[in-house]
C-alpha positions as CSV (number, residue, x, y, z in Angstrom):
1,M,133.5,0.5,-3.3
2,A,132.6,3.6,-1.3
3,I,132.0,3.3,2.2
4,L,128.4,4.3,2.1
5,D,127.7,1.3,-0.1
6,Y,129.5,-1.2,2.2
7,S,127.6,-4.2,3.0
8,E,127.1,-5.6,6.5
9,D,129.7,-8.3,5.9
10,I,132.5,-5.9,5.6
11,W,131.9,-4.3,9.0
12,R,131.3,-8.0,10.6
13,D,134.7,-9.2,9.1
14,A,136.3,-5.9,10.3
15,L,135.0,-6.0,13.6
16,G,135.1,-9.7,14.2
17,M,131.6,-9.6,15.1
18,P,129.4,-12.6,13.8
19,Q,125.7,-12.7,13.7
20,G,124.3,-13.0,17.4
21,A,127.1,-10.9,18.8
22,E,125.5,-7.5,18.1
23,L,125.6,-4.7,21.0
24,V,122.3,-3.6,22.3
25,A,123.2,0.2,22.4
26,L,125.9,2.8,21.4
27,I,126.4,5.7,23.8
28,L,128.2,8.4,22.1
29,E,129.5,11.5,23.9
30,G,130.8,14.7,22.2
31,T,133.4,16.4,23.9
32,W,137.2,17.9,23.9
33,W,138.1,16.0,26.8
34,R,138.2,12.6,25.4
35,A,140.6,10.9,27.7
36,Q,138.9,11.9,30.7
37,A,135.5,11.1,29.5
38,T,136.5,7.8,28.3
39,E,138.1,6.9,31.5
40,T,135.5,7.8,33.8
41,R,132.6,6.3,31.3
42,L,134.4,2.9,31.0
43,A,134.7,2.7,34.8
44,D,130.9,1.9,34.9
45,L,131.2,-1.0,32.6
46,D,132.6,-4.5,33.1
47,N,134.5,-6.8,30.8
48,V,135.6,-3.7,28.6
49,R,137.4,-4.1,25.4
50,E,138.3,-2.0,22.6
51,L,137.1,-2.8,19.1
52,A,139.1,-3.1,16.1
53,F,138.5,0.7,15.3
54,S,140.5,3.1,17.8
55,D,138.1,4.8,20.6
56,M,135.5,2.4,20.0
57,F,134.8,0.4,23.2
58,A,132.6,-2.5,24.2
59,G,131.5,-3.7,28.0
60,E,128.7,-5.2,29.9
61,Y,126.2,-3.4,32.2
62,R,123.5,-5.5,33.9
63,A,124.9,-8.4,31.4
64,K,123.8,-6.4,28.2
65,S,126.5,-5.5,25.8
66,I,127.0,-1.8,25.1
67,A,129.4,0.2,23.1
68,Y,130.8,3.8,24.1
69,C,132.8,6.0,22.0
70,C,134.0,9.8,22.7
71,A,133.2,11.4,19.4
72,Y,133.4,15.0,18.9
73,G,131.3,16.8,15.9
74,P,129.4,15.2,13.2
75,A,132.2,14.0,10.9
76,R,133.3,11.6,13.9
77,A,130.0,10.9,15.4
78,V,128.7,9.3,12.2
79,E,131.3,6.7,12.1
80,P,130.7,4.6,15.1
81,A,126.9,5.2,14.6
82,H,126.9,4.1,11.1
83,I,129.0,0.8,11.7
84,L,127.1,-0.3,14.8
85,A,123.7,0.5,13.6
86,Q,124.4,-1.2,10.0
87,L,125.4,-4.2,12.2
88,G,122.2,-4.2,14.0
89,T,122.5,-2.0,17.4
90,K,119.1,-0.9,17.9
91,T,119.6,2.1,20.2
92,L,121.6,5.2,19.4
93,I,122.1,7.5,22.7
94,Q,123.8,11.0,22.4
95,I,125.1,12.5,25.3
96,G,127.2,15.6,26.1
97,T,126.7,19.5,26.3
98,C,125.0,21.9,24.5
99,G,124.5,25.8,24.2
100,T,121.0,27.4,24.8
101,L,119.2,30.3,23.5
102,D,116.7,30.2,26.5
103,V,117.6,32.9,29.1
104,K,116.0,31.0,31.6
105,A,117.9,27.7,31.3
106,S,120.5,27.1,34.1
107,M,123.7,25.6,33.8
108,G,123.2,21.6,34.3
109,M,120.0,21.8,32.9
110,V,119.3,18.9,30.9
111,A,118.1,19.4,27.3
112,L,116.1,16.5,25.8
113,P,115.5,17.3,22.1
114,E,112.6,15.8,20.5
115,R,112.8,17.8,17.0
116,C,116.2,18.9,15.5
117,A,117.1,21.1,12.9
118,A,119.6,19.0,10.7
119,R,121.9,21.5,9.6
120,D,125.3,19.4,10.4
121,G,126.4,18.8,6.9
122,V,126.1,14.8,7.3
123,S,122.5,13.9,8.0
124,Q,121.0,14.6,4.5
125,H,123.6,12.0,3.2
126,Y,121.6,9.6,5.3
127,G,117.9,10.4,3.9
128,A,117.4,13.1,6.7
129,H,115.1,16.2,5.4
130,A,115.3,19.4,7.1
131,Y,114.3,18.3,10.5
132,V,114.6,15.0,12.3
133,S,113.3,13.5,15.6
134,T,114.3,11.3,18.6
135,D,112.5,8.6,19.5
136,A,109.2,9.8,21.6
137,K,109.2,6.8,24.0
138,L,112.9,7.2,24.7
139,V,112.7,10.8,25.5
140,D,109.7,10.0,27.8
141,I,111.8,7.3,29.7
142,A,114.8,9.5,30.0
143,E,112.5,12.6,31.3
144,D,111.3,10.3,33.9
145,K,114.6,8.8,35.2
146,L,116.0,12.4,35.2
147,A,113.5,13.6,37.5
148,Q,113.9,10.5,39.6
149,R,117.3,11.7,40.1
150,D,116.3,15.4,40.6
151,V,117.9,16.6,37.5
152,A,115.8,19.6,36.0
153,S,115.3,18.9,32.2
154,T,113.5,20.5,29.3
155,R,112.2,19.2,25.9
156,A,113.6,21.5,23.4
157,M,114.0,22.0,19.8
158,L,117.8,21.6,18.9
159,L,119.7,22.8,16.2
160,T,122.8,20.5,15.2
161,W,125.2,22.6,13.5
162,P,128.9,21.7,12.2
163,S,131.1,23.9,14.3
164,L,131.1,25.3,17.7
165,F,133.2,28.4,16.3
166,A,131.2,29.1,13.3
167,Q,128.3,31.0,15.4
168,S,127.8,34.6,15.4
169,D,125.5,36.9,17.2
170,A,123.1,37.2,14.2
171,M,122.9,33.5,13.5
172,C,121.8,33.1,17.2
173,A,119.2,35.6,16.7
174,G,117.8,34.0,13.7
175,W,117.8,30.6,15.2
176,T,115.8,32.0,18.3
177,A,113.2,33.5,16.0
178,E,113.1,30.2,14.5
179,G,112.1,28.6,17.9
180,I,115.5,26.8,18.3
181,V,116.2,26.5,21.9
182,S,119.5,24.4,22.1
183,I,122.5,23.9,19.9
184,D,124.9,20.7,19.5
185,M,127.2,19.3,17.0
186,E,126.2,15.6,16.9
187,T,122.4,14.6,17.5
188,S,120.8,15.1,14.0
189,T,123.6,13.2,12.6
190,V,122.8,10.4,15.1
191,I,119.2,10.5,14.5
192,A,119.6,10.4,10.5
193,V,122.0,7.5,10.9
194,G,119.4,5.7,13.2
195,G,116.7,6.3,10.6
196,K,118.7,4.8,7.6
197,F,119.3,1.6,9.8
198,G,116.2,1.2,11.7
199,A,117.7,2.3,15.1
200,S,116.0,4.2,17.7
201,T,117.6,7.3,19.0
202,L,117.8,9.5,22.0
203,S,119.9,12.6,23.0
204,M,120.6,14.1,26.6
205,L,122.4,17.2,26.7
206,S,123.7,19.3,29.9
207,V,123.2,23.3,29.3
208,W,126.7,24.6,29.4
209,D,127.1,27.7,26.9
210,A,124.3,30.6,27.4
211,L,124.5,32.5,24.3
212,P,122.0,35.1,25.2
213,H,124.2,35.9,28.2
214,G,127.4,35.7,26.2
215,R,128.9,32.7,28.1
216,T,130.7,30.3,26.3
217,F,133.2,27.5,27.4
218,M,135.8,30.1,27.8
219,D,134.4,31.8,30.7
220,P,134.7,31.0,34.3
221,F,131.7,30.2,36.2
222,A,130.7,29.9,39.9
223,W,131.4,26.7,41.9
224,E,127.7,25.9,42.2
225,D,127.3,26.3,38.2
226,Q,130.1,23.7,38.0
227,A,128.9,21.4,40.6
228,R,125.4,21.3,38.9
229,L,127.0,20.9,35.4
230,T,129.2,17.9,36.7
231,R,126.3,16.2,38.5
232,S,124.0,16.5,35.3
233,N,126.9,14.9,33.2
234,E,127.1,12.0,35.7
235,K,123.4,11.5,35.8
236,I,122.9,11.7,32.3
237,F,125.3,8.8,31.7
238,E,123.4,6.7,34.6
239,V,120.1,7.1,32.7
240,A,122.0,6.4,29.3
241,L,123.0,2.8,30.8
242,E,119.3,2.2,32.1
243,V,117.6,3.4,28.7
244,A,120.2,1.2,27.0
245,V,119.9,-2.2,28.7
246,A,115.6,-1.5,28.8
247,A,115.1,-0.4,25.4
């Protein structure tokens, strides 16, 4: 049997997760720095354990069971999202960084995608059309909680693209003309999986690359930019945890 046709029981047996033991939320993070991110994030959870599949963890926050997985790119992000959403996890939250096409967006500003162009190569296999949307209520909550922490955010139309490297100046110009503001590699995948299995979705992404200025992850930046990026990444996870237990 092909994996997309697996029944819920197959995943329950594989994870040893009986009915009633479902996790309330999954927080996914897309980053190259997997080991550092995982260690940092899991430090905020209690009773952490690794699930049967590598790099998928569960822990407790305010007595609620939450999963965390550092998953870079659509091909990896789809896996924990699919498994846990099919088992009844009701909230999928994508965090990480993004590139921006907005000349006014500063490093560390948080993009809150409402609508997302699904060009990741995975979403359509989960029934997605050309565009998908996050949960409007969760976006409202996240925006408010970020403001409470003095973190600037902007609602944005996002593009999910399969590769950080396969992006040219001509592509960026076309995306800008289309009204796309930010680019990541996981959000539309997670939204599409949530749509298939009935889970709500949210994405919060710190601006890093500034494509109109020619700034990529390869370029050095001032210490104040680094400080803003570091702080926004910390606050995004705080908000993700609060949304996870409240949703």
